[in-house]
PAGUTOR-811931 format. One line per 10 residues: their letters; for each residue x, y, z of C-alpha. Coordinates in nm, 2 decimals. Example, Ala and Ser with C-alpha at 12.3 -4.5 7.8 and 13.67 -1.06 7.14 Angstrom:
# residues 2
AS = 1.23,-0.45,0.78  1.37,-0.11,0.71
***
This chain:
# residues 827
MPMDPAPLPI = 1.44,-1.86,4.83  1.24,-2.17,4.72  1.33,-2.28,4.38  1.16,-2.51,4.13  1.30,-2.86,4.20  1.31,-2.95,3.84  1.65,-2.85,3.70  1.65,-2.66,3.38  1.94,-2.63,3.12  1.98,-2.26,3.17
EAALPALRAA = 2.13,-2.32,3.52  2.46,-2.44,3.37  2.50,-2.10,3.20  2.40,-1.89,3.51  2.75,-1.87,3.67  2.90,-1.73,3.34  2.61,-1.49,3.31  2.65,-1.37,3.67  3.02,-1.32,3.62  2.96,-1.12,3.30
LEQRNAAVLV = 2.72,-0.88,3.46  2.94,-0.84,3.76  3.22,-0.71,3.53  3.02,-0.55,3.26  2.70,-0.35,3.24  2.56,-0.54,2.94  2.55,-0.90,2.81  2.38,-1.12,2.55  2.22,-1.46,2.64  2.14,-1.71,2.37
APPGAGKTTR = 1.94,-2.00,2.49  1.71,-2.24,2.30  1.34,-2.29,2.37  1.28,-2.47,2.69  1.61,-2.38,2.85  1.44,-2.17,3.12  1.59,-1.83,3.06  1.27,-1.64,3.09  1.19,-1.75,3.45  1.52,-1.86,3.59
VPLALLDQPW = 1.75,-1.57,3.49  1.56,-1.29,3.67  1.55,-1.50,3.99  1.91,-1.59,3.96  2.01,-1.22,3.95  1.81,-1.11,4.26  2.10,-1.17,4.50  2.38,-1.01,4.30  2.58,-0.74,4.48  2.56,-0.49,4.20
LGDKKIILLE = 2.18,-0.51,4.21  2.15,-0.42,4.58  1.79,-0.33,4.66  1.70,-0.22,4.31  1.45,-0.39,4.08  1.48,-0.60,3.77  1.26,-0.52,3.47  1.18,-0.82,3.24  1.03,-0.72,2.91  0.80,-0.96,2.72
PRRLAARGAA = 0.66,-0.92,2.37  0.30,-1.00,2.47  0.07,-0.99,2.76  0.01,-1.36,2.76  0.38,-1.43,2.78  0.42,-1.16,3.05  0.15,-1.31,3.26  0.28,-1.66,3.22  0.64,-1.56,3.31  0.52,-1.37,3.62
ERMATTLGER = 0.30,-1.66,3.74  0.57,-1.92,3.68  0.83,-1.72,3.88  0.58,-1.64,4.16  0.50,-2.01,4.19  0.87,-2.10,4.20  0.90,-1.87,4.50  0.59,-2.00,4.66  0.42,-1.66,4.63  0.15,-1.48,4.44
VGDTVGLRVR = 0.20,-1.24,4.16  0.24,-0.90,4.31  0.48,-1.00,4.59  0.84,-1.05,4.49  0.74,-1.08,4.12  0.50,-0.82,3.99  0.32,-0.77,3.66  0.26,-0.45,3.47  0.06,-0.47,3.14  -0.20,-0.25,2.97
LGSKVSARTR = -0.50,-0.41,3.13  -0.38,-0.39,3.49  -0.09,-0.42,3.72  0.00,-0.63,4.02  0.29,-0.48,4.20  0.36,-0.39,4.56  0.63,-0.24,4.78  0.78,-0.59,4.81  0.81,-0.63,4.43  1.17,-0.68,4.31
IEVVTEGVFT = 1.10,-0.82,3.96  0.85,-0.65,3.73  0.74,-0.83,3.42  0.62,-0.58,3.17  0.52,-0.57,2.81  0.76,-0.38,2.58  0.52,-0.09,2.52  0.48,-0.04,2.89  0.86,-0.02,2.93  0.88,0.26,2.67
RMILDDPELS = 0.64,0.47,2.87  0.82,0.39,3.19  1.16,0.51,3.07  1.01,0.82,2.90  0.85,0.91,3.23  1.17,0.84,3.42  1.48,0.85,3.19  1.71,0.76,3.49  1.50,0.45,3.56  1.53,0.53,3.93
GIGAVLFDEF = 1.53,0.22,4.16  1.59,-0.01,3.86  1.92,-0.21,3.84  1.87,-0.42,3.53  1.65,-0.44,3.22  1.62,-0.78,3.06  1.49,-0.79,2.70  1.34,-1.14,2.65  1.28,-1.29,2.31  1.46,-1.00,2.15
HERSLDADLG = 1.49,-1.19,1.82  1.12,-1.09,1.75  1.26,-0.74,1.69  0.93,-0.55,1.77  0.94,-0.18,1.73  0.88,-0.13,2.10  1.17,-0.36,2.19  1.41,-0.18,1.95  1.30,0.16,2.08  1.31,0.05,2.44
LGFALDAQGA = 1.67,-0.09,2.40  1.77,0.23,2.22  1.64,0.45,2.51  1.80,0.21,2.77  2.14,0.23,2.60  2.12,0.60,2.57  2.02,0.63,2.94  2.30,0.40,3.03  2.56,0.60,2.85  2.45,0.94,2.97
LREDLRILAM = 2.28,0.89,3.31  2.32,0.53,3.45  2.65,0.37,3.38  2.56,0.11,3.65  2.24,0.00,3.48  2.26,-0.36,3.35  2.11,-0.45,3.01  2.07,-0.81,2.91  1.93,-0.92,2.56  1.80,-1.27,2.57
SATLDGARVA = 1.67,-1.49,2.28  1.65,-1.84,2.15  1.73,-1.74,1.78  1.95,-1.44,1.78  2.25,-1.31,1.59  2.43,-1.28,1.92  2.75,-1.11,1.78  2.55,-0.84,1.61  2.35,-0.76,1.92  2.67,-0.77,2.13
GLLGGAPVIE = 2.82,-0.51,1.90  2.53,-0.28,1.96  2.58,-0.33,2.33  2.94,-0.21,2.31  3.11,-0.55,2.27  2.91,-0.72,2.54  3.00,-1.08,2.62  2.78,-1.35,2.47  2.68,-1.64,2.69  2.52,-1.95,2.53
SEGRAYPVET = 2.31,-2.22,2.69  2.30,-2.56,2.53  1.95,-2.61,2.64  1.75,-2.93,2.64  1.54,-3.02,2.35  1.38,-3.36,2.29  1.41,-3.51,1.94  1.15,-3.39,1.70  1.07,-3.58,1.38  0.99,-3.35,1.09
RHLDRAASER = 0.74,-3.46,0.82  0.65,-3.26,0.51  0.32,-3.23,0.32  0.32,-3.05,-0.01  0.01,-2.83,-0.02  -0.13,-2.76,-0.36  -0.12,-2.39,-0.46  -0.49,-2.39,-0.52  -0.58,-2.54,-0.18  -0.71,-2.30,0.08
IEDAMAGAIL = -0.49,-2.30,0.39  -0.77,-2.38,0.63  -0.86,-2.69,0.42  -0.50,-2.80,0.41  -0.45,-2.74,0.78  -0.77,-2.92,0.88  -0.66,-3.23,0.67  -0.31,-3.22,0.82  -0.44,-3.19,1.18  -0.67,-3.49,1.14
RALRADPGSL = -0.39,-3.69,0.98  -0.14,-3.60,1.26  -0.39,-3.69,1.53  -0.45,-4.04,1.37  -0.07,-4.09,1.34  0.06,-4.00,1.69  -0.07,-3.96,2.05  -0.06,-3.64,2.25  -0.20,-3.29,2.22  -0.14,-3.08,1.91
LAFLPGQAEI = -0.04,-2.72,1.85  -0.12,-2.58,1.50  0.03,-2.25,1.37  -0.19,-2.04,1.14  -0.13,-1.68,1.02  -0.43,-1.51,1.18  -0.76,-1.51,1.36  -0.97,-1.56,1.05  -0.78,-1.87,0.94  -0.81,-2.01,1.29
RRTAERLEGR = -1.19,-1.96,1.29  -1.23,-2.12,0.94  -1.00,-2.41,1.03  -1.20,-2.47,1.35  -1.52,-2.48,1.14  -1.37,-2.75,0.92  -1.27,-2.96,1.22  -1.61,-2.93,1.38  -1.75,-3.28,1.44  -1.44,-3.45,1.28
LPEGTELAPL = -1.20,-3.47,1.58  -1.14,-3.80,1.75  -1.35,-3.86,2.06  -1.20,-3.70,2.37  -1.02,-3.42,2.18  -1.08,-3.06,2.28  -1.04,-2.77,2.03  -0.89,-2.44,2.17  -0.81,-2.12,1.97  -0.52,-1.90,2.09
YGALSQGEQD = -0.47,-1.55,1.97  -0.42,-1.20,2.12  -0.78,-1.08,2.09  -0.91,-1.35,2.32  -1.00,-1.29,2.68  -0.75,-1.38,2.95  -0.97,-1.68,3.05  -0.99,-1.81,2.70  -0.61,-1.78,2.66  -0.56,-1.96,2.99
RAVAPAPPGR = -0.78,-2.24,2.88  -0.58,-2.28,2.56  -0.25,-2.29,2.75  -0.36,-2.52,3.03  -0.29,-2.89,2.99  -0.57,-3.12,2.87  -0.75,-3.31,3.14  -0.62,-3.66,3.21  -0.72,-3.90,2.94  -0.81,-3.63,2.69
RKVVLATAIA = -0.62,-3.45,2.41  -0.62,-3.09,2.30  -0.59,-2.92,1.96  -0.47,-2.56,2.00  -0.51,-2.34,1.69  -0.27,-2.05,1.74  -0.10,-1.76,1.58  0.26,-1.67,1.62  0.17,-1.58,1.98  0.26,-1.94,2.07
ETSLTIQGVR = 0.60,-1.94,1.91  0.80,-1.83,2.22  0.78,-1.79,2.59  0.50,-2.04,2.63  0.50,-2.41,2.71  0.17,-2.58,2.65  0.18,-2.89,2.86  0.11,-3.22,2.68  0.19,-3.09,2.33  0.40,-3.32,2.13
IVVDSGLARV = 0.26,-3.26,1.78  0.31,-2.94,1.58  0.14,-2.87,1.25  0.28,-2.56,1.09  0.12,-2.37,0.80  0.45,-2.19,0.74  0.27,-1.86,0.72  0.26,-1.55,0.94  0.06,-1.22,0.94  0.29,-0.92,0.94
PVYEPGNGMT = 0.21,-0.54,0.93  0.35,-0.35,0.63  0.35,0.03,0.64  0.31,0.23,0.32  0.46,0.58,0.37  0.31,0.71,0.05  -0.05,0.69,0.19  0.02,0.67,0.57  -0.15,0.33,0.60  -0.05,0.00,0.77
RLVTARASRA = -0.19,-0.31,0.61  -0.16,-0.67,0.73  -0.02,-0.91,0.48  0.02,-1.29,0.49  0.38,-1.39,0.43  0.60,-1.69,0.46  0.74,-1.73,0.81  1.12,-1.70,0.86  1.35,-1.99,0.91  1.40,-1.89,1.27
SVDQRRGRAG = 1.02,-1.88,1.33  0.95,-2.22,1.18  1.24,-2.36,1.39  1.09,-2.21,1.70  0.75,-2.36,1.61  0.91,-2.70,1.55  1.07,-2.68,1.89  0.73,-2.66,2.06  0.69,-3.03,1.99  1.00,-3.12,2.19
RTEPGVCWRL = 0.96,-2.91,2.50  0.86,-3.18,2.73  0.90,-3.51,2.54  0.99,-3.64,2.19  0.76,-3.51,1.93  0.67,-3.47,1.57  0.63,-3.16,1.34  0.42,-3.16,1.03  0.51,-2.89,0.78  0.28,-2.78,0.49
WPEAATASLE = 0.56,-2.73,0.24  0.83,-2.93,0.07  1.15,-3.00,0.26  1.36,-2.83,0.00  1.16,-2.50,0.04  1.29,-2.45,0.40  1.63,-2.34,0.27  1.47,-2.06,0.07  1.30,-1.90,0.38  1.44,-1.57,0.52
PFARPEILSA = 1.68,-1.65,0.81  1.51,-1.41,1.05  1.18,-1.22,1.06  1.21,-0.87,0.91  1.25,-0.62,1.20  0.93,-0.43,1.26  1.12,-0.10,1.25  1.19,-0.15,0.88  0.82,-0.18,0.78  0.62,-0.01,1.05
DLAGLVLDCA = 0.44,0.32,1.10  0.71,0.53,1.28  0.48,0.81,1.41  0.49,0.68,1.76  0.86,0.63,1.75  0.92,0.98,1.63  0.69,1.13,1.89  0.86,0.93,2.17  1.20,1.04,2.05  1.09,1.40,2.05
AWGLADPTAL = 0.97,1.35,2.41  1.32,1.20,2.48  1.47,1.52,2.34  1.58,1.38,2.00  1.44,1.54,1.68  1.64,1.28,1.48  1.56,0.92,1.59  1.86,0.79,1.40  2.08,0.94,1.68  1.96,0.65,1.90
PFLDPPPAPA = 2.16,0.32,1.89  1.94,0.09,1.67  2.04,-0.25,1.54  1.86,-0.15,1.22  1.82,0.23,1.16  1.46,0.34,1.08  1.41,0.41,0.71  1.42,0.77,0.60  1.10,0.77,0.40  0.89,0.63,0.69
LSEARAMLAD = 1.06,0.89,0.93  0.98,1.17,0.69  0.62,1.06,0.66  0.59,1.03,1.04  0.73,1.38,1.09  0.48,1.52,0.83  0.19,1.35,1.00  0.29,1.46,1.35  0.34,1.81,1.22  -0.01,1.80,1.07
LGALDADGRL = -0.15,1.69,1.40  0.03,1.98,1.57  0.25,1.75,1.78  0.58,1.87,1.64  0.71,2.22,1.55  0.91,2.31,1.24  1.23,2.19,1.41  1.09,1.85,1.51  1.05,1.95,1.88  0.75,1.84,2.09
TATGRTLRAL = 0.47,2.10,2.11  0.22,2.14,2.39  -0.02,1.94,2.18  0.25,1.68,2.13  0.30,1.65,2.51  -0.08,1.60,2.54  -0.07,1.33,2.28  0.23,1.15,2.43  0.07,1.16,2.78  -0.21,0.94,2.65
PLPPRLARMV = -0.09,0.58,2.61  -0.23,0.55,2.26  -0.09,0.57,1.90  -0.06,0.94,1.80  -0.36,0.94,1.57  -0.59,0.79,1.83  -0.44,1.01,2.10  -0.52,1.31,1.88  -0.88,1.18,1.84  -0.94,1.16,2.21
ARAAEIGHAR = -0.77,1.50,2.28  -0.98,1.67,2.00  -1.30,1.49,2.12  -1.24,1.63,2.47  -1.24,1.98,2.32  -1.59,1.92,2.18  -1.73,1.73,2.48  -1.70,1.37,2.36  -1.39,1.24,2.52  -1.56,0.94,2.68
RAAELAALLV = -1.70,0.82,2.35  -1.37,0.87,2.17  -1.18,0.69,2.43  -1.41,0.39,2.40  -1.36,0.39,2.03  -0.98,0.40,2.08  -1.01,0.11,2.32  -1.18,-0.10,2.05  -0.90,-0.02,1.80  -0.61,-0.09,2.03
ERGLGGDAAD = -0.76,-0.40,2.19  -0.84,-0.64,1.90  -1.15,-0.85,1.94  -1.35,-0.62,2.17  -1.70,-0.58,2.04  -1.66,-0.86,1.79  -1.51,-0.84,1.44  -1.78,-0.66,1.24  -1.65,-0.41,0.99  -1.90,-0.15,1.13
LAERLDRFAR = -1.74,0.02,1.43  -2.08,0.15,1.55  -2.19,-0.21,1.58  -1.87,-0.30,1.77  -1.92,0.00,2.01  -2.27,-0.12,2.09  -2.15,-0.47,2.17  -1.86,-0.34,2.37  -2.11,-0.13,2.58  -2.31,-0.45,2.66
DRGGRAADMR = -2.01,-0.68,2.72  -1.98,-0.77,3.08  -1.67,-0.97,3.05  -1.35,-0.89,3.25  -1.15,-0.77,2.95  -1.42,-0.54,2.84  -1.46,-0.40,3.19  -1.08,-0.35,3.22  -1.08,-0.16,2.88  -1.37,0.06,2.98
RLAEGWARQA = -1.18,0.16,3.30  -0.88,0.24,3.09  -1.09,0.44,2.85  -1.24,0.64,3.14  -0.89,0.72,3.25  -0.79,0.84,2.90  -1.10,1.05,2.88  -1.05,1.22,3.22  -0.68,1.29,3.13  -0.78,1.44,2.79
ERAAGSRLPE = -1.06,1.65,2.96  -0.81,1.79,3.21  -0.58,1.89,2.93  -0.87,2.05,2.74  -0.96,2.27,3.03  -1.28,2.31,3.23  -1.48,2.52,2.98  -1.61,2.25,2.75  -1.87,2.34,2.49  -2.22,2.21,2.47
PDPTLAEPGA = -2.17,1.87,2.30  -2.30,1.84,1.95  -2.46,1.49,1.94  -2.37,1.44,1.57  -2.00,1.47,1.65  -2.04,1.18,1.90  -2.10,0.94,1.61  -1.82,0.69,1.56  -1.75,0.81,1.20  -1.71,1.17,1.32
LLALAYPDRV = -1.47,1.07,1.60  -1.28,0.84,1.37  -1.23,1.12,1.12  -1.05,1.32,1.39  -0.79,1.05,1.39  -0.80,0.97,1.02  -0.90,1.27,0.81  -0.70,1.11,0.52  -0.92,0.80,0.53  -1.26,0.97,0.49
ARARGREGAV = -1.40,0.78,0.19  -1.68,0.80,-0.06  -1.86,0.51,-0.22  -1.79,0.46,-0.59  -1.87,0.21,-0.87  -1.95,-0.14,-0.76  -2.12,-0.19,-0.42  -1.87,-0.17,-0.13  -1.60,0.00,-0.33  -1.47,0.33,-0.18
LMANGRAGLL = -1.21,0.59,-0.26  -1.03,0.75,0.04  -0.91,1.11,0.07  -0.55,0.98,0.05  -0.62,0.84,-0.30  -0.63,0.48,-0.20  -0.91,0.24,-0.28  -1.07,-0.01,-0.06  -1.36,-0.26,-0.06  -1.62,-0.32,0.21
DPASALAREP = -1.81,-0.65,0.23  -2.11,-0.59,0.00  -2.33,-0.76,0.25  -2.25,-0.50,0.52  -2.48,-0.21,0.58  -2.17,0.01,0.55  -2.15,-0.08,0.18  -2.46,0.12,0.12  -2.34,0.43,0.30  -2.23,0.73,0.08
FVVVADLTGT = -1.94,0.82,0.31  -1.74,0.62,0.56  -1.41,0.66,0.75  -1.17,0.37,0.73  -0.98,0.26,1.04  -0.82,-0.07,0.93  -0.77,-0.27,0.61  -0.57,-0.56,0.47  -0.45,-0.69,0.14  -0.27,-0.53,-0.15
AANARILAAA = -0.32,-0.18,-0.28  -0.50,-0.33,-0.58  -0.72,-0.55,-0.36  -0.76,-0.39,-0.01  -1.03,-0.53,0.21  -1.17,-0.29,0.48  -1.18,-0.45,0.82  -1.31,-0.16,1.03  -1.49,0.16,0.94  -1.78,0.38,1.04
AILPQTIDAL = -2.03,0.59,0.85  -2.01,0.97,0.85  -2.26,1.23,0.74  -2.17,1.49,0.47  -2.26,1.77,0.70  -2.03,1.63,0.97  -1.74,1.63,0.72  -1.82,1.99,0.64  -1.82,2.08,1.01  -1.49,1.90,1.09
FADRIETVRS = -1.29,1.98,0.79  -1.40,2.33,0.67  -1.03,2.43,0.66  -0.93,2.13,0.46  -1.21,2.12,0.20  -1.12,2.29,-0.13  -1.35,2.40,-0.41  -1.22,2.30,-0.75  -1.38,2.40,-1.08  -1.32,2.15,-1.35
VSFDPQARAL = -1.40,2.11,-1.72  -1.41,1.76,-1.87  -1.50,1.62,-2.20  -1.80,1.39,-2.23  -1.72,1.14,-2.51  -2.09,1.04,-2.55  -2.21,1.39,-2.60  -1.89,1.50,-2.77  -1.91,1.81,-2.56  -1.75,1.99,-2.26
RAREIRRLGA = -1.90,1.97,-1.92  -1.81,2.22,-1.64  -1.85,2.13,-1.27  -1.77,2.29,-0.94  -1.65,2.02,-0.70  -1.59,2.04,-0.33  -1.31,1.80,-0.23  -1.14,1.66,0.07  -0.82,1.53,-0.07  -0.91,1.28,-0.35
VSLDERTQPV = -1.27,1.25,-0.23  -1.54,1.45,-0.41  -1.80,1.57,-0.15  -2.05,1.72,-0.39  -2.05,1.88,-0.73  -2.27,2.13,-0.94  -2.29,2.19,-1.31  -2.15,2.52,-1.42  -2.14,2.71,-1.76  -1.84,2.61,-1.97
PADEEAAKVL = -1.58,2.89,-1.95  -1.47,3.04,-2.28  -1.10,3.02,-2.19  -0.79,2.85,-2.33  -0.79,2.57,-2.06  -1.14,2.46,-2.16  -1.02,2.47,-2.52  -0.74,2.24,-2.43  -0.98,1.99,-2.27  -1.19,2.00,-2.58
ARGVAGLGLD = -0.89,1.95,-2.80  -0.78,1.65,-2.59  -1.13,1.50,-2.60  -1.15,1.53,-2.98  -0.81,1.37,-3.02  -0.93,1.08,-2.80  -1.22,1.03,-3.04  -1.00,1.05,-3.34  -0.89,1.35,-3.55  -1.10,1.22,-3.84
RLPWTPALAQ = -1.40,1.34,-3.65  -1.30,1.70,-3.72  -1.47,1.89,-4.00  -1.22,1.82,-4.28  -1.30,1.96,-4.62  -1.15,1.82,-4.93  -0.93,2.13,-4.96  -0.81,2.10,-4.60  -0.74,1.73,-4.64  -0.54,1.80,-4.96
WRARVRFLHG = -0.35,2.08,-4.79  -0.25,1.85,-4.51  -0.15,1.58,-4.75  0.07,1.82,-4.95  0.26,1.92,-4.63  0.29,1.56,-4.53  0.44,1.48,-4.88  0.71,1.75,-4.84  0.78,1.64,-4.48  0.84,1.29,-4.61
AEGGEWPDLS = 1.04,1.41,-4.92  1.25,1.67,-4.75  1.20,1.64,-4.37  1.38,1.92,-4.19  1.17,2.22,-4.14  0.84,2.08,-4.28  0.61,2.00,-3.99  0.49,1.65,-3.92  0.11,1.64,-3.97  0.06,1.27,-3.92
DEALAAAVED = -0.23,1.16,-3.70  0.01,1.07,-3.42  0.20,1.40,-3.43  -0.12,1.61,-3.44  -0.28,1.41,-3.16  0.03,1.45,-2.94  0.04,1.82,-2.98  -0.33,1.89,-3.01  -0.33,2.13,-2.72  -0.07,2.35,-2.89
WLAPGIVGRG = -0.22,2.38,-3.24  -0.59,2.31,-3.21  -0.68,2.46,-2.88  -0.59,2.83,-2.96  -0.83,2.81,-3.26  -1.13,2.68,-3.07  -1.15,2.90,-2.76  -1.51,2.95,-2.69  -1.63,2.63,-2.86  -1.81,2.39,-2.63
SLAAITADDL = -1.84,2.08,-2.84  -1.71,1.90,-3.14  -2.01,2.01,-3.34  -1.93,2.37,-3.27  -1.58,2.34,-3.44  -1.61,2.47,-3.80  -1.40,2.40,-4.10  -1.27,2.76,-4.08  -1.15,2.69,-3.72  -0.97,2.38,-3.83
GQALHALLPW = -0.82,2.55,-4.13  -0.69,2.84,-3.94  -0.54,2.61,-3.67  -0.38,2.39,-3.94  -0.24,2.67,-4.15  -0.08,2.83,-3.84  0.14,2.52,-3.82  0.32,2.62,-4.14  0.56,2.92,-4.11  0.52,3.20,-4.37
PLRARLEQEA = 0.83,3.12,-4.56  0.72,2.76,-4.62  0.37,2.86,-4.74  0.52,3.01,-5.06  0.74,2.70,-5.11  0.43,2.48,-5.06  0.27,2.63,-5.36  0.58,2.59,-5.56  0.70,2.25,-5.46  0.36,2.08,-5.39
PSHVAVPTGS = 0.10,2.27,-5.57  -0.26,2.17,-5.54  -0.30,2.17,-5.92  -0.06,2.12,-6.22  -0.11,2.30,-6.55  -0.09,2.06,-6.85  -0.01,2.16,-7.21  -0.38,2.22,-7.29  -0.39,2.49,-7.02  -0.61,2.27,-6.79
RIPVDYESGP = -0.52,2.28,-6.42  -0.55,1.93,-6.30  -0.57,1.86,-5.92  -0.28,1.65,-5.77  -0.39,1.35,-5.56  -0.16,1.35,-5.25  -0.38,1.13,-5.04  -0.44,0.80,-5.21  -0.08,0.66,-5.18  0.27,0.74,-5.08
EPVLAVRVQE = 0.34,0.92,-5.41  0.15,1.22,-5.55  -0.06,1.12,-5.85  -0.18,1.33,-6.15  -0.47,1.16,-6.34  -0.50,1.32,-6.68  -0.63,1.23,-7.03  -0.34,1.14,-7.25  -0.44,1.37,-7.53  -0.39,1.68,-7.30
LFGLDRHPTL = -0.02,1.58,-7.27  0.06,1.57,-7.65  0.38,1.77,-7.72  0.51,1.74,-7.36  0.87,1.61,-7.37  0.95,1.64,-7.00  0.80,1.45,-6.71  0.62,1.67,-6.46  0.79,1.69,-6.12  0.73,1.82,-5.77
GGGRVPLVLH = 0.95,1.92,-5.48  1.16,2.15,-5.68  1.21,1.90,-5.96  1.33,1.62,-5.73  1.01,1.40,-5.72  0.85,1.28,-6.04  0.47,1.29,-6.04  0.30,0.95,-6.09  0.10,1.00,-6.41  -0.22,0.80,-6.44
LLSPAQRPIQ = -0.28,0.84,-6.82  -0.65,0.82,-6.89  -0.86,0.72,-7.19  -1.13,0.96,-7.33  -1.36,0.76,-7.10  -1.14,0.86,-6.80  -1.02,0.50,-6.75  -0.64,0.44,-6.68  -0.45,0.32,-6.98  -0.10,0.35,-6.84
ITRDLPGFWC = 0.08,0.45,-6.52  0.42,0.61,-6.57  0.70,0.80,-6.40  0.87,0.86,-6.73  0.65,1.03,-6.99  0.92,1.07,-7.26  1.00,0.71,-7.23  0.63,0.62,-7.26  0.61,0.82,-7.58  0.90,0.64,-7.73
GSWAAVRSEM = 0.81,0.30,-7.60  0.47,0.16,-7.51  0.27,0.45,-7.67  0.26,0.26,-8.00  0.09,-0.04,-7.83  -0.15,0.18,-7.65  -0.23,0.37,-7.97  -0.30,0.05,-8.16  -0.55,-0.06,-7.90  -0.72,0.27,-7.83
RGRYPRHPWP = -0.76,0.41,-8.18  -1.01,0.14,-8.27  -1.20,0.18,-7.94  -1.21,0.56,-7.95  -1.18,0.65,-8.33  -1.31,1.01,-8.28  -1.01,1.10,-8.06  -0.66,1.16,-8.20  -0.40,0.89,-8.16  -0.11,1.02,-8.36
EDPLAEAPTR = 0.20,0.81,-8.44  0.42,1.10,-8.30  0.25,1.24,-7.99  0.54,1.49,-7.94  0.45,1.65,-8.28  0.08,1.67,-8.21  -0.10,1.96,-8.05  -0.25,1.88,-7.71  -0.63,1.88,-7.71  -0.93,1.84,-7.48
RAKPRGT = -1.17,1.77,-7.77  -1.25,1.49,-8.00  -1.20,1.52,-8.38  -1.48,1.70,-8.57  -1.73,1.46,-8.72  -1.64,1.35,-9.07  -1.26,1.38,-9.02
***
């Protein structure tokens, strides 16, 4: 067969690879970028005796890489794609009876092996760029190894990569031999730029690109995390590039023609600046590129099992990824790589990218495994087993969709969903839409969601659908044909008796809700803020018309849980929510406390998960639960707002005194303790009360007194009486509230003859006596009355007798009769 005349480094490793696959049914090939493994290995295996007339399947992680590999191999053979080398991707296939090598994307292979577990007519499966560790690649390899062990011992499996832990993969493949190619890489000089933390990535990248273009000749490849950053960087470069320099974006959502223009070499005498995502890391050679500018960032999906959502986050690229990016500058000649981080920071990067299986939504994997006959996916051979929480969440979601039974086996609904080449939720949307007469519209919506970039990037999916319908480009036409096929397939499964379609259920929001009932959301608070049925918050662009809709359904969002930005959504009518989710909507009656009105409010709320659909005011029920709400509300305002009388305040202070003096069985009536237990002591006494104003002093008194057991009530009167009788017979109130110690304020003449100090707490705690003058002013504070009589009384007497001559000031107060009165006039 004709071969490319240019020798490639991989050819030195081909004899060892052929020998390994002749003796074993599995091998691992490690070859650096540019070695030629993608295009030379499949061709080199075509004439092997063990292959016979069977086919070779080559898996590629992306359509662009698959197309490029197929075209390159076909050109090497002097043929067109579809002859010896065929292509099978989502947007079309080029295969024929003559095809011996099929280049397929990883997702396509998963469906191929599920439809034909024996892989009839296939002799070898080659997993290219396996280091990327996509979920489809891991699952496809698991299925292939399972099929090899049970059905096809003769099937050859080859894992190929440029940056791969070859020994670990070889262990998964049963101790398969590892063949390494030295490769050929031109020297690449690395230069580091330290980006300030406050500098936006697009500003830093635009500056670095312009600097790199001034410093060196040749075309330039810049790596950015996503489409938005590419667009903003392109805006900053507009009108600033050197003359004769073309600007070309490169990401998955572009049309085939736009991607081809980015990959094609620049015209003679001109330069090209390609702004790319990680799509350009591997499997592609962009002719003429000898300068790489690397942001060091990547966009990765992170699945949150708790709320069933996948969000895109920007993270630092792995060391393997930045090495791959750097290698792009040395594919065809010596080059230079500019990195937007300090040199020392490279060592702190993760060695490899995190496998998608560890952070992805596993619903599709669980459904595919059920179709394979495995209720437990961990029974498959995986390099990294799928996490248990994500598996549990996936099983629950699929059971909710009716795709799995209680034992994890595929149901009839599950078979319908798996037959549609869509993620489970979107497959369920199309299948349910077929049952209500709107399969075509739902399939078009699914096409928008799986093929990024169709219909633009507006957050409003209704707007995208309209643009998609008017788009006459090739990619849009291909996706419409696919959508038509999905719709027909779903309609056949639904049966011939379709209902008269309800036009309101053809709205994008209604259809989207069939896929994402947990993402029905209601506007709240600031403009654009929404709360979803799953309890998660999100934010729409306030400038979008969607931000003014009362209800939306969210399809895609990015950012952290605290700051999630909605990328795709559609409006939905309240009556549509009622029609679709009558069995999920619950009516909840709630009672809440209004702090402004200091009163209870009762409402009847209809809810879909965490979303309140509508609510009506109701009479406040006179039950204990309402009383508890009122009690909590009052505690939140402060217990001092309750109707305390002086007697109740003193009673509480008396108990608090004994609690402090004796502890033990005396209850803690501090503000903190009462507030913490307010439902237990206050609520039973205020059943039927609807506001703070309605709570009476009697209610409060009964509730407080109930806190003191009967045996302690008698002791309270004995050990902490409200009043103390003095020698004159007067009952003087004890002040338990003004300080840490109880105080008795009494005129000194009423204590004449008293030779013992008054005490509380069963004689253990002396009263603090505030001895008063006839004018009720303190003249002495004492905790030892007998000592006062014997000591400082003489000085007090000397001072007071002249000031109050009509009152007795005896030399010996213990011998004087106590009195409340002044001396008679003239004495």
